[in-house]
N, C-alpha and C positions, 0 to 999 in steps of 0.2 A: 505605431507611435513611438518615437525615440524617448528614452528616459531624460528627465530634466536634470539640471545641475544638482538639485536637492536629492533626486533619486540616485544619481551617481555617488553622492556622498554616502547615502545609506548602503549602497552596494559595497563600497569600500569598507565601511564599518562592519558590515555583515561578513565579508571575506576575512577580515582580521579576527572577528569573533570566532569563526569556524576554525581558523588556524590555531587559536589559543585553546578553544574549548575541546576540540577533538582529542588531543593527547591526554588532557586532564581527565576525561571520562573514559577513554579507551584503556588506559593503563589499569585502573581498578577492574574493569570488565575482564581483561585478559588474565589478571592475577586470580580473580575469583574462579575463572574457568579452569585453572590448573588444579583446583581442589574439588570443585563440584561441577556437575553437568550444567551446560548453558540453560539458564532459566530466569527466575524472577528478578535477580539482581541486575543481570545484563539488560533485561527488558526495561527495568526502571531507568537505567542509564540511557538506553535508547530513547525513551520518552523524554527524559530531561534534555538531551541533545536537541531533539526535534522541536520541543516547545521553546527552547531558548533561541534557536535559529529562526523559528517562525516569528518570535517577538522582535528580533533584530531586523527582520525583513519587513516588519509592519503588517504582518498577515493576521487576519481575524477569521475565526471559524464559527460556524453554527452547525448543529447536528440535530436531525429529526429522525423519527422512526425507532427510537430506542426501545419502545414498547414491543417491537418485533423480536427482541433478543431474549434468550433464556440463558442465564448465567451458568447453568449446569450443562449446557450443550456445546459441543465442538462444532465448528462450521468450516466449510471451504468458502472463504470470502472472495468474491469476484467483483472488484471495482472496475469501472472504466478508468483508463489511464490517460489523463489530460496533460500530464507533465510532472516535473520533479516536485512542484508545489503540492500536488495531491498526496504525495508520500508524507510530507509534513502534516497535512491535514488528517490523514488516516491515523498516523501514529499518535498525534496529539489528542485526538478526540474519541476514537473508538474505545468503549469501556470494557472490552474483552481482550484477553491476552492472545497474542498470535505470533506466528513465525512467518518470515517471508520465504517465498519461492522466487529465486532470482537467477538470472543468467550467470553461468559459472565464471565468466570473465571478471565479474565484480570482485570475486575472491582474490584476484591477482593484484588488485590495487593496494599499494603499501598502506598499512595502518587500517584503512577502510575495510579491506578484505578480512583482516583479523577481527575487527569489530563485528562484522557480519557473522563470522564463524562463531563468535562468543555468544551471539543471540540465538543460535540454533537454526539459522537460516539454511534453506535447502538449495544447493546449487544444481542447475540443470543445463543440459546442452540444447539450446534452442534450435540448432541446426539439424538435430536428429530427434524427431518427435517420439520415436519408439524408445530410444534410450532415455529421454526425459520422463516418459510415463513410467518406465521401469524403475527409474530412480525415485520417483514420487511414491510408488507402491512399496519400495524397499524401506523408505524412511517413515511411512505413515504411522506405523505402530508406535515408534519411539517419539515422534514429533507431536502426535495428536493426543497423547494420553494426559491425564490430570487436568482436563478441561481446556487445553490449548487448542487454538484454531490455526489455520494457515491462510495467508493471503496470496492469491494467484491472479495476476492480471490476465484475463482471458484473451485480450488483444495481443499480448506478448510483447508489446512495445508502446511507446508514447504515440498519441495521435499527432499527425503533422498539421491538421487543420481544425481540430476541435470535434470532428465527427467521430462516431463510433466505428472502429475498424472491425474487420472480420475476426471471429473468435477462433482460437486454437482449442483442440479438444482435451488437452492434458488435464485441466482442472475437473472436467466432466467425467473423464475416464476414472479418475481417482474417486470421484463422488459415487459413481455407481458401483465401484468395486469395494467401497468401504461402507456405503449406506449413510455417509455423513451428509447432512443437508447443505445445499448451496445457499449462500447468503449474498444476494446482489447488493452492492453499495454504489450509489450514484454521486459523483463529484461534479459540481458546477462552479466555474470561475477560475479553476487552476490554469487552464490553457491560456487565458488572457493575462493572468498574472505573470506567468513564466512559460512562454511558448517553447516548443522543441527547437534545438540548435541555437540557443542563446542562454546566457547567464544574466542578462539584463532584465531584472524583474521589476515589478511595480507593486507597492503595497496595495492590498485589497482584501475583500471578504470572500472566502471560499465556503460554499455550502455543501454539506454531506447529508445524504438521505439513505437510511437503512431500510431496504425493502423487506417484505415478509419472506422468510426462508422458504426454499423449494425442497420438499422431501425427496429423498432418493432411495429410501428403503424399498427393496424388492425390484429395483430397476436393473437392467443389464446393459451390455454394450450396445445392443440394438436401439436402446432408448436414448442414447447420447445425443443424436441430432435434435430430438424433441426437447431434451433438457437444455441444450444450447439455445434453441429458439425461445424457450420460455424465459431463460435468463436474459437474453438479449432484449426481449419485449419489455421485461420488467425495468431494465435500465433505460431504454428509450422512452418509456412512459414518464420518467422523472428527469430526463436530460433536457436542459434548457440552453440551447445554443445561443439565444439572444440575451442571456443573463449578463448583466454588467456588474462585475465585482468592485468597481470603483465608485459606485454611487454611495453617498452617505445616507445614514438613517436606517441601514439594515440592522435587524436584531442580531446580536452575536452572543455566543457562549464561550 
């Protein structure tokens, strides 16, 4: 469905807002990173940027499953990746601090790459799984201390059709080697709001569901396939391909 004239007006306003907001928040993020390690301040700026952009886009979010979280525990968060809109939903709503694991090419984008660096994001080479896993293991002690978690999209990229893609094993190798639990998170609605290969979005309601964490203490590399399967089944159980994010009357938070 093509965006209406009203939607195109919102798209233009959002684009202008991003152009104005990005340097306003990025500059203090970068300045703070010159004196202290990437942490709470940059994370607050990241949340502010995402919540503001989401509001400009007319996005609404609801979150369930918060009772599955322990604020004193670090997690390897593994959401399904429906599109760019699920990034806004995750940053805006998840009540725990986390760092992103992202493809290294994003760090080369002017301004955006510096902003990512200042949040403590971990760059990996998606074309070389062995190198990616080695980088995750090298960074884990520094990035996961003091109650921080990491977000790793197990599919590795956005879905082209809304369905759950095959998983890559990087997040699960990291989990069994550290004993940090996997936290599946399910996003519904983001694909229809903003599909892959387009920037023409529609305002809508995106739902996030936090599944019970999957323990990894005592597991080894031979347990990775089973861990991947358990995570996949947890996400599939909550994935609603027929969910319509454009219906009114949905409860929001």
